[in-house]
MIFITOR-358521 format. One line per field, with one value per atom (N, C-alpha, C): atom name; x, y, z. Coordinates in nm, 3 decimals. Example, Ala and Ser with C-alpha at 12.3 -4.5 7.8 and 13.67 -1.06 7.14 Angstrom:
BEGIN
atome = (N, CA, C, N, CA, C) $
px = (1.319, 1.230, 1.320, 1.285, 1.367, 1.290) $
py = (-0.569, -0.450, -0.330, -0.225, -0.106, 0.003) $
pz = (0.780, 0.780, 0.780, 0.708, 0.714, 0.787) $
//
This chain:
BEGIN
atome = (N, CA, C, N, CA, C, N, CA, C, N, CA, C, N, CA, C, N, CA, C, N, CA, C, N, CA, C, N, CA, C, N, CA, C, N, CA, C, N, CA, C, N, CA, C, N, CA, C, N, CA, C, N, CA, C, N, CA, C, N, CA, C, N, CA, C, N, CA, C, N, CA, C, N, CA, C, N, CA, C, N, CA, C, N, CA, C, N, CA, C, N, CA, C, N, CA, C, N, CA, C, N, CA, C, N, CA, C, N, CA, C, N, CA, C, N, CA, C, N, CA, C, N, CA, C, N, CA, C, N, CA, C, N, CA, C, N, CA, C, N, CA, C, N, CA, C, N, CA, C, N, CA, C, N, CA, C, N, CA, C, N, CA, C, N, CA, C, N, CA, C, N, CA, C, N, CA, C, N, CA, C, N, CA, C, N, CA, C, N, CA, C, N, CA, C, N, CA, C, N, CA, C, N, CA, C, N, CA, C, N, CA, C, N, CA, C, N, CA, C, N, CA, C, N, CA, C, N, CA, C, N, CA, C, N, CA, C, N, CA, C, N, CA, C, N, CA, C, N, CA, C, N, CA, C, N, CA, C, N, CA, C, N, CA, C, N, CA, C, N, CA, C, N, CA, C, N, CA, C, N, CA, C, N, CA, C, N, CA, C, N, CA, C, N, CA, C, N, CA, C, N, CA, C, N, CA, C, N, CA, C, N, CA, C, N, CA, C, N, CA, C, N, CA, C, N, CA, C, N, CA, C, N, CA, C, N, CA, C, N, CA, C, N, CA, C, N, CA, C, N, CA, C, N, CA, C, N, CA, C, N, CA, C, N, CA, C, N, CA, C, N, CA, C, N, CA, C, N, CA, C, N, CA, C, N, CA, C, N, CA, C, N, CA, C, N, CA, C, N, CA, C, N, CA, C, N, CA, C, N, CA, C, N, CA, C, N, CA, C, N, CA, C, N, CA, C, N, CA, C, N, CA, C, N, CA, C, N, CA, C, N, CA, C, N, CA, C, N, CA, C, N, CA, C, N, CA, C, N, CA, C, N, CA, C, N, CA, C, N, CA, C, N, CA, C, N, CA, C, N, CA, C, N, CA, C, N, CA, C, N, CA, C, N, CA, C, N, CA, C, N, CA, C, N, CA, C, N, CA, C, N, CA, C, N, CA, C, N, CA, C, N, CA, C, N, CA, C, N, CA, C, N, CA, C, N, CA, C, N, CA, C, N, CA, C, N, CA, C, N, CA, C, N, CA, C, N, CA, C, N, CA, C, N, CA, C, N, CA, C, N, CA, C, N, CA, C, N, CA, C, N, CA, C, N, CA, C, N, CA, C, N, CA, C, N, CA, C, N, CA, C, N, CA, C, N, CA, C, N, CA, C, N, CA, C, N, CA, C, N, CA, C, N, CA, C, N, CA, C, N, CA, C, N, CA, C, N, CA, C, N, CA, C, N, CA, C, N, CA, C, N, CA, C, N, CA, C, N, CA, C, N, CA, C, N, CA, C, N, CA, C, N, CA, C, N, CA, C, N, CA, C, N, CA, C, N, CA, C, N, CA, C, N, CA, C, N, CA, C) $
px = (5.831, 5.943, 5.922, 5.996, 5.979, 6.035, 5.982, 6.004, 6.023, 6.093, 6.105, 6.163, 6.122, 6.186, 6.143, 6.062, 6.066, 6.163, 6.252, 6.362, 6.465, 6.547, 6.651, 6.797, 6.877, 7.005, 7.129, 7.210, 7.324, 7.447, 7.511, 7.650, 7.758, 7.864, 8.004, 8.101, 8.177, 8.275, 8.398, 8.531, 8.632, 8.731, 8.805, 8.913, 8.888, 8.976, 8.967, 9.121, 9.134, 9.252, 9.280, 9.425, 9.464, 9.553, 9.511, 9.605, 9.721, 9.851, 9.949, 9.970, 9.938, 9.946, 9.836, 9.836, 9.738, 9.747, 9.851, 9.842, 9.888, 9.919, 9.978, 9.899, 9.890, 9.810, 9.866, 9.819, 9.831, 9.716, 9.695, 9.568, 9.620, 9.506, 9.536, 9.495, 9.494, 9.490, 9.362, 9.254, 9.129, 9.034, 8.968, 8.920, 8.764, 8.674, 8.546, 8.484, 8.525, 8.463, 8.334, 8.385, 8.293, 8.159, 8.186, 8.068, 7.992, 8.035, 7.973, 7.892, 7.941, 7.893, 7.739, 7.784, 7.663, 7.559, 7.596, 7.495, 7.428, 7.492, 7.425, 7.316, 7.370, 7.258, 7.144, 7.150, 7.018, 6.954, 7.019, 6.934, 6.862, 6.928, 6.860, 6.736, 6.739, 6.625, 6.534, 6.545, 6.432, 6.443, 6.582, 6.567, 6.622, 6.595, 6.655, 6.804, 6.904, 7.051, 7.097, 7.187, 7.280, 7.437, 7.512, 7.629, 7.732, 7.794, 7.915, 8.033, 8.117, 8.219, 8.332, 8.460, 8.567, 8.598, 8.527, 8.565, 8.430, 8.361, 8.260, 8.261, 8.377, 8.400, 8.349, 8.351, 8.304, 8.170, 8.095, 7.942, 7.900, 7.920, 7.898, 7.750, 7.704, 7.561, 7.471, 7.517, 7.440, 7.308, 7.289, 7.142, 7.055, 6.926, 6.804, 6.783, 6.783, 6.762, 6.918, 7.021, 7.130, 7.169, 7.177, 7.221, 7.378, 7.455, 7.617, 7.665, 7.735, 7.774, 7.930, 8.006, 8.162, 8.208, 8.326, 8.409, 8.545, 8.624, 8.747, 8.849, 8.796, 8.878, 8.788, 8.869, 8.772, 8.670, 8.719, 8.613, 8.499, 8.500, 8.411, 8.310, 8.356, 8.287, 8.214, 8.271, 8.199, 8.109, 8.112, 7.996, 7.876, 7.902, 7.800, 7.732, 7.811, 7.752, 7.646, 7.697, 7.622, 7.482, 7.512, 7.392, 7.285, 7.302, 7.234, 7.172, 7.249, 7.213, 7.099, 7.141, 7.032, 6.937, 6.929, 6.831, 6.690, 6.590, 6.461, 6.425, 6.488, 6.482, 6.581, 6.587, 6.694, 6.685, 6.805, 6.818, 6.782, 6.731, 6.686, 6.791, 6.894, 7.023, 7.128, 7.240, 7.381, 7.488, 7.544, 7.661, 7.787, 7.870, 7.979, 8.107, 8.135, 8.241, 8.381, 8.359, 8.469, 8.598, 8.709, 8.825, 8.883, 8.828, 8.832, 8.979, 9.053, 9.173, 9.188, 9.258, 9.284, 9.343, 9.443, 9.496, 9.472, 9.500, 9.493, 9.617, 9.671, 9.799, 9.767, 9.843, 9.828, 9.971, 10.052, 10.157, 10.251, 10.333, 10.459, 10.569, 10.680, 10.796, 10.924, 11.026, 11.158, 11.267, 11.358, 11.483, 11.549, 11.556, 11.649, 11.789, 11.874, 12.032, 12.059, 11.969, 11.986, 11.935, 11.887, 11.825, 11.678, 11.632, 11.481, 11.414, 11.276, 11.174, 11.107, 11.107, 11.044, 10.912, 10.801, 10.691, 10.691, 10.642, 10.661, 10.498, 10.494, 10.356, 10.319, 10.213, 10.147, 10.021, 9.988, 9.853, 9.861, 9.987, 9.983, 10.056, 10.180, 10.250, 10.392, 10.422, 10.540, 10.649, 10.743, 10.869, 10.940, 10.956, 11.045, 11.199, 11.226, 11.365, 11.421, 11.302, 11.362, 11.397, 11.535, 11.572, 11.479, 11.424, 11.366, 11.203, 11.113, 10.977, 10.927, 10.877, 10.827, 10.697, 10.593, 10.453, 10.407, 10.307, 10.258, 10.121, 10.092, 9.971, 9.910, 9.761, 9.675, 9.562, 9.513, 9.402, 9.270, 9.210, 9.083, 8.950, 8.842, 8.733, 8.688, 8.653, 8.604, 8.456, 8.435, 8.310, 8.198, 8.226, 8.117, 8.074, 8.189, 8.120, 8.053, 8.036, 7.960, 7.816, 7.801, 7.669, 7.548, 7.567, 7.485, 7.489, 7.606, 7.623, 7.605, 7.655, 7.643, 7.527, 7.504, 7.427, 7.288, 7.271, 7.160, 7.076, 7.140, 7.095, 7.036, 6.910, 6.836, 6.804, 6.860, 6.826, 6.941, 6.951, 7.044, 7.182, 7.273, 7.407, 7.504, 7.574, 7.670, 7.817, 7.889, 8.040, 8.139, 8.256, 8.338, 8.458, 8.566, 8.685, 8.773, 8.881, 8.997, 9.140, 9.192, 9.326, 9.434, 9.548, 9.647, 9.740, 9.772, 9.862, 9.834, 9.698, 9.658, 9.579, 9.551, 9.497, 9.356, 9.255, 9.101, 9.071, 9.107, 9.062, 9.097, 9.203, 9.216, 9.165, 9.139, 9.052, 8.901, 8.842, 8.701, 8.710, 8.839, 8.824, 8.816, 8.896, 8.910, 8.780, 8.673, 8.578, 8.474, 8.473, 8.360, 8.386, 8.492, 8.530, 8.467, 8.515, 8.481, 8.325, 8.254, 8.111, 8.059, 8.100, 8.038, 8.077, 8.188, 8.207, 8.140, 8.085, 7.997, 7.845, 7.817, 7.664, 7.609, 7.721, 7.673, 7.593, 7.489, 7.383, 7.452, 7.549, 7.611, 7.745, 7.838, 8.007, 8.045, 8.122, 8.185, 8.334, 8.421, 8.560, 8.617, 8.753, 8.831, 8.989, 9.082, 9.207, 9.247, 9.351, 9.382, 9.428, 9.509, 9.551, 9.460, 9.325, 9.219, 9.080, 9.119, 8.976, 8.878, 8.941, 8.870, 8.809, 8.849, 8.794, 8.663, 8.656, 8.556, 8.566, 8.471, 8.491, 8.388, 8.416, 8.339, 8.230) $
py = (10.492, 10.474, 10.445, 10.324, 10.287, 10.367, 10.368, 10.463, 10.379, 10.457, 10.387, 10.237, 10.155, 10.015, 9.928, 9.958, 9.895, 9.933, 10.046, 10.066, 10.011, 9.928, 9.864, 9.891, 9.918, 9.986, 9.894, 9.848, 9.753, 9.888, 9.867, 9.954, 9.851, 9.857, 9.794, 9.903, 9.843, 9.937, 9.831, 9.922, 9.862, 9.798, 9.719, 9.664, 9.519, 9.459, 9.306, 9.268, 9.158, 9.102, 8.990, 9.015, 8.905, 8.800, 8.684, 8.581, 8.567, 8.550, 8.492, 8.362, 8.334, 8.192, 8.196, 8.091, 8.077, 8.198, 8.260, 8.360, 8.510, 8.519, 8.641, 8.692, 8.832, 8.881, 9.004, 9.059, 9.169, 9.251, 9.399, 9.462, 9.597, 9.695, 9.848, 9.918, 10.049, 10.127, 10.179, 10.127, 10.181, 10.109, 10.184, 10.116, 10.113, 10.190, 10.153, 10.274, 10.390, 10.490, 10.576, 10.562, 10.645, 10.548, 10.425, 10.322, 10.316, 10.327, 10.307, 10.433, 10.527, 10.668, 10.675, 10.644, 10.621, 10.530, 10.407, 10.313, 10.369, 10.420, 10.483, 10.599, 10.687, 10.764, 10.745, 10.622, 10.562, 10.508, 10.428, 10.367, 10.474, 10.588, 10.694, 10.758, 10.738, 10.783, 10.693, 10.560, 10.444, 10.353, 10.338, 10.239, 10.102, 10.009, 9.873, 9.865, 9.854, 9.849, 9.722, 9.683, 9.563, 9.656, 9.626, 9.679, 9.557, 9.561, 9.440, 9.528, 9.476, 9.544, 9.468, 9.502, 9.450, 9.510, 9.604, 9.659, 9.706, 9.586, 9.627, 9.685, 9.703, 9.801, 9.916, 9.971, 10.130, 10.156, 10.060, 10.059, 10.082, 10.176, 10.209, 10.203, 10.114, 10.099, 10.034, 10.019, 9.941, 10.005, 10.101, 10.165, 10.083, 10.077, 10.014, 10.015, 9.908, 9.897, 9.855, 9.848, 9.807, 9.664, 9.561, 9.415, 9.446, 9.411, 9.407, 9.275, 9.259, 9.138, 9.156, 9.065, 9.087, 8.999, 9.052, 8.988, 9.018, 8.927, 8.939, 8.938, 8.854, 8.838, 8.898, 8.917, 8.953, 8.830, 8.705, 8.603, 8.613, 8.631, 8.650, 8.745, 8.889, 8.982, 8.992, 8.918, 8.885, 8.795, 8.682, 8.587, 8.645, 8.716, 8.798, 8.904, 8.962, 9.089, 9.013, 8.898, 8.841, 8.770, 8.717, 8.654, 8.752, 8.888, 8.979, 9.037, 9.063, 9.113, 9.043, 8.909, 8.819, 8.772, 8.780, 8.734, 8.792, 8.732, 8.767, 8.902, 8.919, 9.046, 9.160, 9.182, 9.262, 9.403, 9.474, 9.609, 9.696, 9.817, 9.917, 10.008, 10.019, 10.080, 10.024, 9.990, 9.946, 10.062, 10.099, 10.182, 10.112, 10.107, 10.026, 10.104, 10.133, 10.215, 10.139, 10.017, 9.913, 9.922, 9.906, 9.916, 9.775, 9.749, 9.591, 9.594, 9.469, 9.449, 9.434, 9.477, 9.489, 9.350, 9.286, 9.159, 9.053, 8.912, 8.826, 8.751, 8.689, 8.593, 8.457, 8.453, 8.325, 8.230, 8.237, 8.167, 8.245, 8.168, 8.209, 8.153, 8.197, 8.152, 8.181, 8.096, 8.140, 8.111, 8.177, 8.176, 8.054, 7.963, 7.848, 7.871, 7.772, 7.781, 7.836, 7.797, 7.832, 7.978, 8.037, 8.166, 8.173, 8.041, 8.053, 8.049, 8.095, 8.110, 7.971, 7.930, 7.797, 7.799, 7.728, 7.761, 7.693, 7.744, 7.657, 7.657, 7.570, 7.537, 7.670, 7.733, 7.825, 7.788, 7.665, 7.623, 7.636, 7.623, 7.652, 7.766, 7.774, 7.901, 7.868, 7.971, 7.960, 8.015, 7.920, 7.938, 8.058, 8.131, 8.250, 8.251, 8.103, 8.096, 8.129, 8.159, 8.192, 8.327, 8.373, 8.492, 8.590, 8.535, 8.631, 8.547, 8.608, 8.532, 8.640, 8.579, 8.625, 8.606, 8.708, 8.669, 8.691, 8.608, 8.628, 8.698, 8.795, 8.876, 8.875, 8.843, 8.857, 8.939, 9.019, 9.092, 9.035, 9.067, 9.027, 9.099, 9.037, 9.099, 9.220, 9.329, 9.441, 9.415, 9.378, 9.366, 9.454, 9.570, 9.667, 9.670, 9.612, 9.585, 9.482, 9.384, 9.256, 9.289, 9.398, 9.415, 9.424, 9.495, 9.520, 9.393, 9.367, 9.259, 9.112, 9.083, 8.917, 8.919, 9.000, 8.999, 9.052, 9.135, 9.194, 9.260, 9.369, 9.438, 9.571, 9.603, 9.701, 9.806, 9.833, 9.932, 10.063, 10.138, 10.270, 10.202, 10.225, 10.185, 10.317, 10.328, 10.407, 10.377, 10.424, 10.375, 10.453, 10.441, 10.516, 10.481, 10.612, 10.598, 10.678, 10.636, 10.705, 10.679, 10.810, 10.784, 10.881, 10.883, 10.946, 11.021, 11.151, 11.238, 11.272, 11.297, 11.335, 11.469, 11.547, 11.674, 11.635, 11.738, 11.734, 11.700, 11.753, 11.697, 11.559, 11.517, 11.401, 11.277, 11.327, 11.249, 11.234, 11.344, 11.343, 11.243, 11.259, 11.191, 11.038, 10.986, 10.838, 10.812, 10.898, 10.856, 10.837, 10.932, 10.913, 10.794, 10.751, 10.612, 10.491, 10.522, 10.403, 10.381, 10.513, 10.514, 10.447, 10.459, 10.407, 10.251, 10.209, 10.060, 9.987, 10.051, 9.974, 9.976, 10.114, 10.139, 10.197, 10.271, 10.334, 10.450, 10.457, 10.583, 10.699, 10.706, 10.810, 10.772, 10.863, 10.853, 10.917, 10.874, 10.968, 10.949, 11.051, 11.043, 11.141, 11.086, 11.190, 11.143, 11.216, 11.183, 11.143, 11.089, 11.041, 11.157, 11.252, 11.355, 11.457, 11.468, 11.555, 11.462, 11.335, 11.258, 11.267, 11.322, 11.369, 11.489, 11.573, 11.739, 11.733, 11.666, 11.660, 11.562, 11.557, 11.441, 11.497, 11.454, 11.494, 11.381) $
pz = (12.669, 12.745, 12.879, 12.935, 13.054, 13.158, 13.296, 13.384, 13.511, 13.616, 13.736, 13.739, 13.834, 13.844, 13.702, 13.619, 13.498, 13.409, 13.422, 13.331, 13.391, 13.308, 13.328, 13.286, 13.362, 13.315, 13.346, 13.243, 13.278, 13.281, 13.373, 13.376, 13.395, 13.337, 13.348, 13.399, 13.488, 13.562, 13.599, 13.616, 13.647, 13.563, 13.564, 13.490, 13.471, 13.361, 13.376, 13.360, 13.446, 13.472, 13.350, 13.314, 13.209, 13.268, 13.293, 13.364, 13.289, 13.360, 13.298, 13.338, 13.464, 13.512, 13.624, 13.711, 13.823, 13.910, 13.939, 14.043, 13.991, 13.871, 13.825, 13.700, 13.699, 13.591, 13.529, 13.426, 13.364, 13.392, 13.447, 13.448, 13.407, 13.459, 13.421, 13.532, 13.525, 13.642, 13.703, 13.612, 13.634, 13.745, 13.822, 13.933, 13.932, 13.827, 13.820, 13.891, 13.896, 14.005, 13.922, 13.790, 13.696, 13.679, 13.633, 13.628, 13.748, 13.856, 13.996, 14.028, 13.996, 14.009, 13.933, 13.801, 13.708, 13.748, 13.799, 13.855, 13.967, 14.067, 14.176, 14.149, 14.036, 13.992, 13.941, 13.845, 13.789, 13.905, 14.003, 14.109, 14.202, 14.216, 14.287, 14.210, 14.084, 14.015, 13.999, 14.058, 14.073, 13.979, 13.889, 13.785, 13.852, 13.761, 13.819, 13.735, 13.820, 13.781, 13.809, 13.711, 13.725, 13.701, 13.792, 13.775, 13.789, 13.677, 13.672, 13.695, 13.782, 13.834, 13.881, 13.867, 13.912, 14.057, 14.118, 14.234, 14.324, 14.372, 14.453, 14.561, 14.611, 14.744, 14.717, 14.596, 14.588, 14.579, 14.576, 14.580, 14.755, 14.805, 14.957, 14.980, 15.062, 15.118, 15.016, 14.892, 14.783, 14.774, 14.727, 14.707, 14.648, 14.683, 14.644, 14.493, 14.414, 14.279, 14.207, 14.296, 14.231, 14.270, 14.171, 14.160, 14.142, 14.242, 14.201, 14.171, 14.049, 14.028, 14.003, 14.074, 14.052, 13.927, 13.856, 13.777, 13.779, 13.750, 13.734, 13.607, 13.515, 13.405, 13.273, 13.155, 13.040, 13.014, 13.021, 12.980, 13.076, 13.207, 13.302, 13.264, 13.224, 13.186, 13.065, 12.969, 12.839, 12.865, 12.944, 12.971, 13.034, 13.133, 13.216, 13.110, 13.050, 12.956, 12.863, 12.794, 12.681, 12.759, 12.875, 12.938, 12.983, 13.002, 13.055, 12.908, 12.823, 12.714, 12.628, 12.613, 12.530, 12.610, 12.741, 12.826, 12.785, 12.829, 12.815, 12.896, 12.977, 13.060, 13.021, 12.878, 12.825, 12.899, 12.915, 12.977, 12.865, 12.902, 12.833, 12.776, 12.859, 12.836, 12.891, 12.817, 12.840, 12.842, 12.955, 12.975, 12.990, 12.899, 12.882, 12.925, 13.077, 13.085, 13.139, 13.146, 13.204, 13.119, 13.156, 13.100, 13.067, 12.947, 12.910, 12.847, 12.873, 12.827, 12.681, 12.598, 12.476, 12.415, 12.517, 12.471, 12.575, 12.534, 12.630, 12.595, 12.709, 12.711, 12.628, 12.520, 12.431, 12.443, 12.551, 12.576, 12.655, 12.742, 12.823, 12.778, 12.728, 12.680, 12.767, 12.764, 12.809, 12.662, 12.692, 12.593, 12.615, 12.510, 12.524, 12.501, 12.520, 12.499, 12.366, 12.261, 12.118, 12.108, 12.198, 12.176, 12.135, 12.088, 12.064, 12.159, 12.164, 12.252, 12.266, 12.391, 12.414, 12.506, 12.458, 12.555, 12.690, 12.783, 12.912, 12.977, 13.038, 13.111, 13.210, 13.172, 13.255, 13.333, 13.333, 13.384, 13.524, 13.581, 13.746, 13.771, 13.841, 13.882, 13.795, 13.715, 13.670, 13.734, 13.744, 13.855, 13.836, 13.952, 13.962, 13.926, 13.907, 13.892, 13.743, 13.650, 13.530, 13.518, 13.467, 13.463, 13.382, 13.291, 13.182, 13.153, 13.132, 13.067, 12.951, 12.839, 12.742, 12.723, 12.685, 12.673, 12.529, 12.491, 12.358, 12.397, 12.344, 12.348, 12.222, 12.223, 12.107, 12.137, 12.038, 12.062, 12.113, 12.197, 12.220, 12.141, 12.133, 12.085, 12.173, 12.094, 12.177, 12.210, 12.339, 12.384, 12.334, 12.349, 12.306, 12.170, 12.071, 11.936, 11.924, 12.017, 12.004, 12.028, 12.115, 12.165, 12.053, 11.952, 11.819, 11.738, 11.703, 11.609, 11.635, 11.747, 11.787, 11.862, 11.978, 12.067, 12.061, 11.935, 11.868, 11.974, 12.063, 12.164, 12.086, 12.138, 12.047, 12.131, 12.262, 12.350, 12.327, 12.423, 12.397, 12.450, 12.361, 12.405, 12.427, 12.530, 12.574, 12.580, 12.494, 12.484, 12.532, 12.590, 12.660, 12.577, 12.559, 12.479, 12.535, 12.589, 12.669, 12.586, 12.570, 12.498, 12.567, 12.534, 12.625, 12.518, 12.546, 12.489, 12.358, 12.318, 12.178, 12.198, 12.081, 12.097, 12.103, 12.118, 12.112, 11.990, 11.879, 11.748, 11.702, 11.738, 11.714, 11.805, 11.938, 12.010, 11.962, 11.893, 11.854, 11.723, 11.636, 11.518, 11.546, 11.664, 11.704, 11.776, 11.833, 11.901, 11.811, 11.699, 11.615, 11.515, 11.464, 11.443, 11.507, 11.666, 11.742, 11.756, 11.764, 11.793, 11.672, 11.534, 11.430, 11.420, 11.477, 11.473, 11.568, 11.665, 11.764, 11.749, 11.681, 11.671, 11.791, 11.870, 12.007, 11.984, 12.054, 12.051, 12.106, 12.206, 12.283, 12.301, 12.273, 12.292, 12.384, 12.482, 12.598, 12.557, 12.537, 12.504, 12.583, 12.633, 12.719, 12.723, 12.757, 12.767, 12.912, 12.934, 13.071, 13.156, 13.064, 13.129, 13.222, 13.149, 13.216, 13.237, 13.236, 13.246, 13.379, 13.485, 13.609, 13.613, 13.487, 13.491, 13.395, 13.274, 13.167, 13.080, 12.977, 12.877, 12.765, 12.648, 12.542, 12.504) $
//
């Protein structure tokens, strides 16, 4: 096994924005504290770390060994992850803790006089004069599930799973299924209610 500066770690942290138009997005509450702390830990151990994050402000002092790369959207994160994973200098470990959007916006609509939904142009800024807007959301690909299958990553893969309002046994069952779906070596699972205290 490689050690020190030869040991390469890729960490994803933060959230992805889902654009509605050029100025509006759908997002989530996660800032990337866990992923940033993990990246700092490995850097302090002498590893070479790439941190893909939506919140680089959390990286205080940027310890030696961390290369910080910012992203904002799902597509940006996907492109960066793929580029790093399939590059000639592949990471030895991929720790995917980013809270990636499960849906993307595939159309913005208003209700016409007939009551039917009519698509509107969202390539610029959608007018705020519309009394109601309707969004069509479609599932995105789970990036962590592409790591083994599409990007042929052979290193150690660490996957995170967060749920809300379920029992420990339900959480562990979901986590086990999720781990198998991605081929992850290590699965970290918790619930929002106690996520800051511990994880499975």
